[in-house]
Phi, psi and omega in degrees: 000130182284164179298320179296324177294323178297313180298320177294325179295321179300313181291322184295317185289343180247006183284158182219165175287150180293146176227166184255001177299140183229166178298322176302324178297318179297318177299318179300313180297321181297311183289329175295322178296317180297319184293328183265003183291137181258336183267108186295322181296317178295318181301318183291339182274348180289130181234151174233127179223170182208171182206138178221135181224136173230156185206172173217136179229135178231127180262120183292346174283349183045061182298136183292332179281355181064027179238135175276139183284130171061034176257149176248123181080308180269061186277342191256130179277142174054046186221132167284149183220132166273096190296300185195143164242126182244131174244123184246123172242126185207155171219102187285137166282125189251336182212169184303137180090354180264150175245158179204184177204166172215138180220116179245115174255134179232150175217162185123203180281329186305316184299343176301333186248341183258351187296136181282136179299128178095348179257114185065272192109157178132184187254327194214027177211141182201154167273104181295316175217151175193104184209158176255143182236149174212133178262109181288131182285071176235122180058232179281356181113118178258110181272129180242125177244136178227126180143219177252133182213158179290153183296153177272359189262151173095153176282319182271163184221166172285117189295146178184199185301327184290335182163171182218162181282163179286336179251158179285309182279162179263153180288163173297325178298317178299320186276330191236346184263335189223166177279175178263313188207168181220151172242118184171218182229139174224150179231132183234142182216136178258125178261071186083196183277343189257342186223136173218158182218153178220140176232136185229143169233124187216171178292332181147206179277109173060029181250112172285332178241132182298138182251005173202182186270357179259155178258158174260137179246147178214164180201165178213139170237118182243131181227150175234081185297323175226141191313315181283348186257129177233133180229134176229129175250118185243150178212158176209144183208134176165166178281124185248351181285149176296125179054029180236112184259357189250330182270103186268148176247138179222148177219133169250127187235130180238131179231136176218141177227148178214123178263105179292328179192182174294339182278323191223134174220151181229158178211154177223153178215134178225139180228138176226112185236156176210152178223119183293134175067013185268345181274182181300142179057031175076011179283161177288143179252154179219158173209158180203161180195156179222139178221145176234145185227139176226132177232127180244116179269093185293322179206183178296335185251347187229136177222160177227127183239138179236144175220138174223141182204164169222135177237122183254105176267079192300332182240006176072016184276344181263322182251350183091358181216137172289114186195165169244119178260137175229156176204154173226132185225137176236130187225106170279146185225135178235133182240092180293331174224175180292334185255348184251130181238129174244129183224149170235163183205139169237125184231137178242116176256147175210159179218157174277006172234155178278085188245352184263133180291141179235134181302324181292321180290333179291322180282333181237104182300342181282345178267145179272166173296167182269159176261014178206161171211142177240138182228153174242134180230149173231145184211141173228132179218155180215149176240156175209000000 
């Protein structure tokens, strides 16, 4: 499978039909709901927040197709991007017996890749999250969420009001080892301050509408053995193929963070995945990856973040090519205000196969593609 086919596959599996719903409509519904609310306590707990991100990416390989190889979200070379505007309306359930909800609408370039199959359809708008919550009065409180929510897996996340990654670009692990979101039901319970657990039943990987008769199950065990150290073991298992109930996909994901001080923090992420019958001649396929993160807070306004990783697509089922991808990224960050973040990035990608487009190879058919690509990125984001 060629690189262009892989990038088209990423967009295709997440594409939706165009819709006419707009942000003003969401605002209208929100304020109409507030106007009709009868419960003053509930009304006072409703909050509205937002997030906006813009960026620029330049590929030093100068690919003629203007596409960066194996990138998630920052796919376009030499291009300014309105990444995403997120509007969050929420009323959190805070104690046993309370109900709440969360609704995240996003627009921009990002929804082209995060949109759940079967939900809306379209080019540039998506419900990133939308779920109802209830805290069952059992023990310390069992929180149950039903609807669409972001995946519990991975060190990195889809950036938004809740937080953003230390680097501008996403890791290979984020893009190819784990899902983005789920539609279903999850239950979370805290066993004191040090241990919590979550169990999920969902339609599958990024499926708003079920594509077979089996459900996907997932779980998380999170522990804080010592206050600066956090460890989460995540898992997911289920049939993900269209109309295929027998070939199951599974991933074990481990995340750990440790804050040595206010100045320095480190993190690690490891993924081990397999898909039954997905390799050549119906054999089982597997993939794995490891990533390390270091963040240095030089001052209240300036930080420096480093990331290094390797992703092994042993059977080529995740990227379309049997290969080992590696990358190193350095990201300086400046915060002129509490709400505004300015970032730059230099990233070096490489593979043990010649999979990256090179401008010179495009002009001369006798030359092969490159086994590396280097990119420069700029990013500005704000929360409110």
